[in-house]
N, C-alpha and C positions, 0 to 999 in steps of 0.2 A: 345596617341602620336599625335602631331600636324601634320596635313596634309596641304599642300600648295594647295589651289585651285587655286591661280594665285601667280607665283613666279616672282621676279624681274630679268631683263636680262640687267645688266649694260655692255656696250660695252668695248673692248680694247682701242678704240678710246679714250674714258673717261680717262683712265689712263694716255694715251699719253699727253691728252690736259694738265692734271694736272702738268706733269713734264715740259711742254712748258710754261705753266704760271709761274712756279717758276722761270725758266730761264729768261724770259722776265722782271718780275718784278724786279729781282736783278739787271739787267742791268739798268732798268729805274731808280730806287732808286739811283744807283750810279750817274747816269747823272745829276739827280736833285740835288744831294748833291754838285757836282762839279760845276755845272752852275747856279743854283737857279732859279731865275725868267725867265731867257731866256730859260731854259728847260722846265719850266712849261707852259710857253705860247706855245711852239712848240707842246706840247703834247696836249694842249686844243684845238688849231687849228687842229691837226691831228685826234684826236678821237671824237670830239664834234664839230667841225666846229664852234669854238667859240673864238673870239679874242676882246679885249679891252684893253685899256691903263691900267686900274686897275680893278682886278677882285673883289675888294671890293665893294659892292653896297653902295652908298651914303644914307644918311639920307633921302633925298628928294625921291630917287627912292623906298625906303622901305615904306615910308609914302604913295605914289602914289598908290603902289601895295595894300597896305591895304584898302585904301579909295575905291577900286574898288570892294571889296566884297560885296555882298549882305548881308542884315542883318541877314538873315538865316544862310549864310555861316560863317559869324563872330561869331554869336551865337553858332554855332555848334563847330567850333574851340575852343571856349573859354570853352564849356561843356566838351570836350573831355580833356582839359588841366587842368580843374579843378579836374576832376576824377583822373588823374596822379598825380597831386600836392597833394590831399588828402592822396593818399596811400602812396607816397613817404614821405611826411610829418610825418605819422604815422611811417615809417621805421625808419626816422632819430631821432625821440623821443625814439625809442627803444635802441638805441645806447648811452649807458651812459658812462661817465668817470668813472674811478675807483681809489680809493685811499685806501690803507690799511695800518696797523702797523703789519707788519709780524712777528717781534719780538720786544720787547721794545727797542725803540730808531731807528728802521729801518722803514723808510717810502717808499712804492712802489705805483707806480699808472701808470696809462696810460690816455692820452687825444686822442680824435678823432679830427684831423686836416684836413680840406678839401685842396685837390691840390689847387696850385696858378692859373693854367689855364687849361681849358679842351677843346679839339677840337672834335666837334660833326659833324659826317660825316652823310648826309641825302641822301641816293639814290634817284634818279628821272631821270635816263635817259630814261628808259622804262616805268616806271609808276611814277608819282608825289607822292611819299610817304610821305606826309605831316606828318603822324602819327609817323614817326621816329623822326621827330623833338620834338613832345611832350615827347617822351620817354627819349631823351638824354639831352635835354636842361632843360627842368622842372625838371627833377630828379636830375640834376647839381646844379641848383638854390636852390632845398630843401637841398642839402648836404652842401651849403654854399660857392660854388666855385665863387670867385670874378670876374674871366674873362672868358668868354665863346666865343669861336670863332666856327663859323659853316660854313660848305662848303655843296654845292649841285650842280649837273651839271645842264646846261641849259635844258629846255624841250621844244621841238619844236623851238629851235632857239633863246630862251630867258630865262631870269631867270622864274623858275616856280611859278607862282603868288601864289598858295596856299601854297607852301613850304616856301616861303619868308615871307608870313604873319604869318604862323605857327612859324617860327623861331623867328621873331620880338615879337610876342604876348607871346611867351614863356620866353622871356628875354635874347636873344642873344646879345652880345656886339658888335661882329664883323661878318657880314654876307658876304660870298664869294659865288659868281655863278661860281663854279669850282668843277669839277667831277673826279672820278677815282683815279688812283694812283698819279696823280699829286696833287691832293687835300690833300690826306691823307699825302704824304711826304712832302708838303709844311707846313702843319700844324707841323708835328712832328719834321721836320729837322730845319723849319725856312729858309725863303729866305730875299731877300732885302725888300720884301713889306710885308711878313708874318712873324708874331712873332711866335716862336717855342712855343708849349704847353707841359703839363706835361703828358697827358693822351690822347688817340684817343679812341673815342666809335663810335658805330653805325654800322649798317649792309652794306653790299654792296655785289657787284658781285664776282667772283671768284679772280679778280686782286686785288681788294680792300682788300678782305679776306687776300690774300697772302701777300699783302704790310704791312697789319697790323701784321702779323706773323714775318715778316723779321725785322720790325722796333722795336719789342717788345724787351725791354732792353735798347733802346735808349730812348723810351718813354714807359709809362704803356699804357695797352689796357684793353678794358673790357673783352673780351674773344676772342678765336678762332672760327670762324664762318664760316660755309659753307652753302650750299643750305638748304633751310627751309625744315623741316620735320614734318609729322603728322603721328600719330598712333593712331587708334580707338579701344576701347575695347567695345564689344558690346555682346548682347545676343538678344533673340527674343522678347524683350520688345520694339524694334525699328523697323523700317521698312526699305527696301532697298533705297528709295529715299532719306530719310534723310542721311543715311550713304554714298551714292554717292555723294550728294551734298557737305557734309563736305570734303570729300576725294579730289575731283576736285577743291573745294575753295582753297586749298593749292596747288595742282599740277599746277594751272595756274601761280603760282609764277616763275617758270623756268622749262626747259626741264631735269632737273637733280635733281628735287625735289621728295624726296620718299613720298609716301602715302600708309600707310599700314593699314590694318585693321584684328584685331584678334576678333573671334567671336566663341561662342559654338553652333551656329545654322547653319547646312548646308543650310537650306532653305533661311535664311538670305543672306549668302555667295553669293548663286546663284542668288538672286534676285538683290542683290547690283551690281554683274557684269552685269546684264541686264539694271539696271538702270544708271550706268555708261556710257554706250554705248548710251542710249537715250539722257542723259544730255549733253554728249560731243556735240552732233549734233546741240544743241541749245547755246552752250556756245560759245561767241565771241571770246574766247581766247583758241578754241578747238586746235589750231595749236601747241601750248605751252603744254596745259594739256594733251593732247593725248600721246605726245612723252614722257612726264613725267610719264604718267600711264603705257603705253607700257613697258618702260624700267625699271622704278622704283617702279611701284605700285605692292602691293602684298595683297593677301587675305588669311588668315591662319585659318583653322578651328581647334579649341582647344577642349580638353576633358571636362575641368572644369575651374572654375575661377582661381584655382591655378596655372593651366598652363599658362592661359592667363597673369597672374601676373608676373612669371617668365619670359615669352618672352617679355614682355613689359619692364622689367629691363633689359634684355639683349640687346633690340635694344637701349634702352637709348635715346629715341625720344626727340626732341626739344618740340614738343606739343603732349600730351597724352589726349585725349578725352574719357570719359568714360561715357557711355550710356547702363546700365544695371538695372536689377531688385534690386540689392545691391551696388550701387555706393560707400557706405561708407567702403565696404570691400577692395576697391582699394584704396581710399583715406587712409585708415589705413595701407596697406600692401605694396604700391609701395614705392620704394626708389629712384629710378633713373630716372630723366624727367627733362626737361627744366621747363615746367609749366603745372599743371594739369586743365582741363575743366570738371567739375564734374556735370553730368546730361544732359539730351536731351535739357534742356532750355537755356544753354549756348553752346558757340562753340569758335573756335580758332579766328574766324573773330572779336568776341567781344574784346578778348584780344589784338588781334594786333592794333585795331583802338580806342577803347574808355572806356572800362570798368574800367581801371584804373591801372592794373598790368602791368609791363613792358614787352614789346614785344621783346627785344633784348635778345635772349637766347641761350644756348649752342647747338651746332649741332655737327655731327659727333663723337658721343658718349663721347663729353665733359662733359655731365652731370653726368658722373661717378664721377667728381671731382670738379664741379663747378656748382652754379646757374646762374641765368642770371644777367643782368645789374639792379643795385639798388643803393640807395645813398651810400652805404658802398663801391662801386667801386671807387668813387671819394674821399674817405677818407682814411687818413693814420692814423692808429691807433699806436701812438708813446708812448713809456714807458718812465718813469722817475724814479730815484732812490735818496732818502735824508737820510743820517745817522745824526741823531741829538744828539747824546751822545757820550762822550768817551768811555764808557763802550761797547756800541754797536759796534762802529768802531774796538775797539780791539777785541772783540768776533768774528765778521766777519773776521777780518784780519787773526787771527790764523788759522781759517779754511781755509781761501783762500791761505795762504802761504803754507800749507801743500799740498793741492790740485795742485796747480801750479807747485811744486817741483815734484809730481809724473808724471807730463807731460813733466818735463825737462825745464820749462819755468822759469828760475832764474829772469830775469827781470820782469815778472809778479809776482813772489814772493816778490821781493823787493817793488812793489808797495803797497803790504799788509804789509809787515816787518817795513817799515818806520813809517806806522800809529801804529803798535803795540807797537814800541818803544817811539812815541811822545804822543799818547794818553793813552797808557797803563803802560808806565814807565817801560816796560820789556826789557831785553836785548835779542836780536836777532842778531846773526852775519850775515854779507853779505852772501846771498845764503844759509842760514841755515833756516830748518823748524822752524817756531814758535811752542813753547811748548804748 
């Protein structure tokens, strides 16, 4: 039976805060819908101390930003985007159009059609997360989206240079320096200066996540996202320093980021606890990481691999990192996670920044029913039907007529009956089942 060496201690204030976020976001979205650009500008000034005549960056501003990159910085961004593009292109090639002749004369098929416009939000108020530009924009380009709008908040009082460069190099068509709810709402609802898009993607803080949740239905979204999560599956093949480093590497994201470790080794559990404390004293982001670890960090001692696998699937974590003597056991048996990081040589940071898989992933147990952002999120799989012979139309029509009348839909039945009469030469009375 599992033993909690350290248990999370979420506070009641967190629950209260979540309810307040819902209320605040609802009010703000309604205001933006009513007043458009004026409301967006007021919010930008209030929350980001940022105002300008037009929040869309000009071509000259973008080009000037890119020109200031060092060659190494430019090459690093290009390298990361090449990795994301290579994997996204492979995903797109796996999505095949389908056409079959289900019975003689009946053709059924589907086509994969990209959305017309995507809005990609890139968080950057606290950290300039240029990697989110790669993940959303490059993937949208691989999907074939013809119009891509991006938004990111100002960083230290001006457009975040690395984010702007990443947005441009990834292929964004419109780049806005705009953050928070106001950015997401402007792209989703449209304003006088921002054209509405079909889908909103990208991570963000609690307010951005809640705005996306409330806007879902008006527009598509990639997924419901909350604070980032990591879960380590370990045994005595690794050491406490490695485990503590990987736990804190995610805890620094935010004060409510869960960092969980499952292990079959009591010695490793206790060593990791000590290493967490040692490394926190060195970490520049200690204030955030310590609060996250104190309130949401867990270390759980398990009896065997089977128990670790079951607990991991119960947690349904965004990131699951496997560092054991038999990593393939978990690769084969785990079913509920955002993304797997298999073996001590890899880690969540690789996936977040550069390795090529997408880092926009399900949190809050959403991995039970969805994977992360990929080219398929930007694509509508649309079916079509074609009946090419009189005999096929008559055959399908007879079945359809009878099935419609079982449900009491006479008008539906008549759509079938008229074709049975015209293409089959059979007499079927109005509202009567075809024989």
